[in-house]
C-alpha positions as CSV (number, residue, x, y, z in Angstrom):
1,X,115.8,136.2,75.1
2,X,112.1,137.1,75.8
3,X,111.7,138.6,79.3
4,X,108.9,136.2,80.2
5,X,111.4,133.3,80.2
6,X,113.8,135.0,82.6
7,X,113.3,134.0,86.3
8,X,112.1,136.9,88.6
9,X,111.4,137.2,92.3
10,X,107.6,136.8,92.9
11,X,106.9,134.4,90.1
12,X,104.2,131.8,91.1
13,X,103.9,128.2,90.1
14,X,101.3,125.6,90.8
15,X,103.8,122.9,91.6
16,X,107.5,122.4,92.2
17,X,107.7,120.4,89.0
18,X,106.2,123.4,87.1
19,X,108.9,125.6,88.6
20,X,111.6,123.1,87.7
21,X,110.4,122.9,84.0
22,X,110.4,126.7,83.8
23,X,113.9,127.0,85.1
24,X,115.0,124.1,82.9
25,X,113.6,125.8,79.8
26,X,115.4,129.0,80.8
27,X,118.6,127.1,81.3
28,X,118.3,125.7,77.8
29,X,117.8,129.2,76.3
30,X,120.8,130.4,78.4
31,X,122.9,127.3,77.5
32,X,123.5,125.7,80.9
33,X,122.1,122.8,82.9
34,X,120.3,122.5,86.2
35,X,119.4,120.2,89.1
36,X,117.2,120.4,92.2
37,X,118.5,120.5,95.7
38,X,116.5,120.4,98.9
39,X,117.2,122.8,101.8
40,X,115.8,121.4,105.1
41,X,115.1,122.7,108.5
42,X,114.1,120.8,111.7
43,X,115.1,117.4,110.6
44,X,113.3,116.3,107.4
45,X,110.9,119.2,107.2
46,X,111.5,121.0,103.9
47,X,111.9,124.7,104.2
48,X,112.4,125.4,100.5
49,X,113.8,124.0,97.3
50,X,116.9,125.2,95.6
51,X,117.1,124.8,91.8
52,X,120.8,125.3,91.0
53,X,123.4,125.0,88.3
54,X,125.4,121.7,89.0
55,X,128.7,122.6,87.4
56,X,131.1,120.5,89.4
57,X,134.0,122.2,91.0
58,X,133.0,125.7,89.7
59,X,130.9,126.8,92.7
60,X,128.5,128.5,90.3
61,X,126.2,130.9,92.1
62,X,123.5,130.8,89.4
63,X,120.2,129.5,90.9
64,X,116.7,130.3,92.0
65,X,115.1,129.7,95.3
66,X,111.5,128.7,95.6
67,X,109.3,127.8,98.6
68,X,105.8,126.7,99.1
69,X,103.2,129.2,100.3
70,X,101.3,126.9,102.7
71,X,98.1,129.0,102.9
72,X,97.5,128.6,99.1
73,X,99.6,125.6,98.2
74,X,101.6,127.5,95.5
75,X,105.3,127.7,94.9
76,X,107.0,131.2,94.7
77,X,110.4,132.4,93.7
78,X,111.9,134.4,96.5
79,X,115.5,134.8,95.3
80,X,117.2,134.8,91.9
81,X,120.9,134.7,91.0
82,X,121.5,134.8,87.2
83,X,125.3,135.4,87.1
84,X,127.6,132.4,86.4
85,X,131.1,131.8,87.5
86,X,131.9,130.1,84.2
87,X,131.1,130.6,80.5
88,X,128.0,129.0,79.2
89,X,127.7,127.2,75.9
90,X,125.7,129.4,73.4
91,X,124.4,127.4,70.5
92,X,125.3,124.1,72.1
93,X,122.6,123.8,74.8
94,X,121.0,120.8,73.0
95,X,124.2,118.9,73.5
96,X,124.2,119.2,77.3
97,X,123.1,115.9,78.8
98,X,120.1,117.4,80.6
99,X,118.7,118.9,77.4
100,X,119.3,115.9,75.1
101,X,116.1,113.9,74.4
102,X,114.7,111.4,72.0
103,X,111.3,112.2,70.4
104,X,108.6,109.6,70.2
105,X,109.3,109.3,66.4
106,X,113.0,108.7,67.1
107,X,112.3,106.1,69.7
108,X,109.9,104.1,67.5
109,X,112.5,104.3,64.6
110,X,115.2,102.9,67.0
111,X,112.9,100.1,68.0
112,X,112.1,99.2,64.4
113,X,115.8,99.3,63.4
114,X,116.7,97.1,66.4
115,X,114.1,94.5,65.4
116,X,115.6,94.5,61.9
117,X,119.1,94.1,63.4
118,X,120.4,97.3,61.9
119,X,123.6,98.4,63.6
120,X,123.2,101.3,66.1
121,X,125.9,103.4,64.3
122,X,123.9,103.1,61.0
123,X,120.7,104.0,62.8
124,X,122.3,107.1,64.3
125,X,123.8,108.1,61.0
126,X,120.3,107.9,59.4
127,X,119.1,110.5,61.9
128,X,122.1,112.7,61.1
129,X,121.5,112.6,57.4
130,X,117.8,113.4,57.9
131,X,118.5,116.3,60.2
132,X,121.3,117.7,58.0
133,X,124.1,117.6,60.7
134,X,124.8,116.4,64.3
135,X,124.0,119.7,65.9
136,X,120.4,119.7,64.6
137,X,119.6,116.3,66.2
138,X,119.4,117.3,69.9
139,X,121.0,113.9,71.0
140,X,124.1,111.9,70.4
141,X,124.9,108.3,69.5
142,X,125.4,107.4,73.1
143,X,121.7,108.4,73.8
144,X,120.6,105.9,71.1
145,X,122.7,103.1,72.6
146,X,121.5,103.9,76.1
147,X,117.9,103.8,74.9
148,X,118.4,100.4,73.3
149,X,120.0,99.0,76.4
150,X,117.6,100.5,78.9
151,X,114.3,100.2,77.0
152,X,114.4,98.1,73.8
153,X,116.5,95.1,75.1
154,X,114.8,95.2,78.5
155,X,111.3,94.9,76.9
156,X,112.6,92.0,74.8
157,X,113.9,90.3,77.9
158,X,110.6,90.7,79.6
159,X,108.7,89.3,76.7
160,X,111.1,86.4,76.3
161,X,110.9,85.6,80.1
162,X,107.1,85.5,79.9
163,X,107.2,83.2,76.9
164,X,109.8,81.0,78.6
165,X,107.5,80.8,81.7
166,X,104.5,79.9,79.5
167,X,106.6,77.2,77.9
168,X,107.5,75.6,81.2
169,X,103.8,75.7,82.3
170,X,102.8,74.0,79.0
171,X,105.4,71.3,79.6
172,X,104.0,70.7,83.1
173,X,100.5,70.5,81.8
174,X,101.6,67.8,79.3
175,X,103.4,65.7,81.9
176,X,102.9,66.2,85.6
177,X,106.4,64.6,86.2
178,X,108.0,67.6,84.5
179,X,109.6,69.8,87.2
180,X,110.6,73.4,87.0
181,X,111.3,76.5,89.2
182,X,111.4,80.0,87.7
183,X,112.4,83.1,89.6
184,X,112.0,86.6,88.1
185,X,113.6,89.9,89.2
186,X,111.7,93.1,89.9
187,X,111.8,94.0,86.2
188,X,110.3,90.6,85.3
189,X,113.5,89.4,83.7
190,X,114.8,85.9,84.5
191,X,116.9,85.7,87.7
192,X,117.3,81.9,87.7
193,X,115.4,78.9,86.5
194,X,115.7,75.1,86.8
195,X,113.8,72.4,84.8
196,X,114.0,68.7,84.3
197,X,111.7,66.5,82.2
198,X,110.2,63.2,83.4
199,X,113.0,61.1,82.0
200,X,115.7,63.2,83.8
201,X,113.7,63.1,87.0
202,X,113.5,59.3,86.9
203,X,117.2,59.1,86.0
204,X,118.1,61.2,89.0
205,X,116.7,58.6,91.4
206,X,119.2,56.0,90.0
207,X,122.2,58.1,89.2
208,X,122.4,60.7,92.0
209,X,125.6,59.4,93.5
210,X,127.8,61.4,91.1
211,X,126.5,64.7,89.7
212,X,128.4,67.4,87.9
213,X,127.2,70.9,87.1
214,X,128.6,72.3,83.9
215,X,128.3,76.1,83.4
216,X,130.5,76.7,80.5
217,X,127.7,78.0,78.2
218,X,127.0,81.7,78.4
219,X,124.0,83.3,76.8
220,X,125.5,86.7,76.1
221,X,122.3,88.3,75.0
222,X,120.6,88.0,78.4
223,X,123.7,87.9,80.6
224,X,122.6,84.5,81.8
225,X,124.6,81.3,82.2
226,X,123.2,78.0,81.0
227,X,124.1,75.1,83.2
228,X,123.6,71.3,83.0
229,X,123.3,68.8,85.8
230,X,124.9,65.6,84.5
231,X,125.0,62.2,86.1
232,X,126.8,58.9,85.2
233,X,124.8,55.8,84.4
234,X,125.7,52.2,85.0
235,X,127.6,52.0,81.7
236,X,129.8,55.0,82.5
237,X,127.8,57.3,80.1
238,X,126.8,60.9,80.9
239,X,123.1,61.3,81.6
240,X,121.3,64.7,81.6
241,X,119.5,65.2,84.9
242,X,118.4,68.8,84.5
243,X,119.1,72.3,83.2
244,X,119.4,75.7,84.7
245,X,119.6,79.4,83.7
246,X,121.0,81.9,86.1
247,X,122.5,85.4,86.4
248,X,126.3,85.4,86.3
249,X,126.5,86.8,89.9
250,X,124.4,83.8,91.1
251,X,127.1,81.3,90.4
252,X,129.0,80.3,93.5
C-alpha cells in the first residue's frame, strides 16, 4: 500500500467529511469497514470525532481520532491505531457492505430493466456476465433489489400519486359535485384518498341508513387497500357511494 494512503498523526483535512473519506478509502485498501462516532464533553459540545472500525463484539482497537483546530477551522489527526483484533478480508473489501456501491451506469441500467419488467435476478446476472465474475462487480444482488425498492419503485409511486391527484382535479373541474380528498405522505406517496362522483354523492343522501365498507381488495404494488362504500337502495340492490385508497396500517 502506498504510504500516502496510510493515516498518520498530524494529517490535516479541510472538513470532517474529507477525513472520513480518507479513512474509508484506507479501510477499503486494508479490507475492513468503518464508521464515525462522536466523543462529547460538557453536554453536547463536541470535543473530537472518532472514526472507528465497527466490528461488533470484537472490540477492535483500529481507529483514528480527529479534532477540529478552532483557530483555523481545519481537522487534524491526533491519534492513530492501525492494529486490528481480528483478521481483515484481503481481496474481498468490495464485498463489505460499506464499500459496495452502484455506479451511475448500473443504476440507469437497473431502471431501464425495471421498466421493461425484466426480473431482478436476470438483471444481476447480466452484470455478472459483463464483469466476468461476481467479485469484479463491487456489489451483490441484494444491492440491486434494495435500489429497486428504495429508488425505482418509490419514484414510480410518486409519479403515479401525482397523476392520480391530477385525475381527481380534472374530474372536479368537469363536475363540481364530484368530491375527493387526497392525503400524501412526506415522500409524496399516497397515504389515503377518498372520492365519489356526482351520482354517488346524490345516492348517499337517500341511502345513508345502511352503509358497508368493503376492503377486500389489496393493491399489492403500492401496499394500498382499495375500499368501497356501499349502500342499499329501495329495491334492495347495492349502490356504490364512494371509493377509498389507504395504507394497510390506516385500516381500523
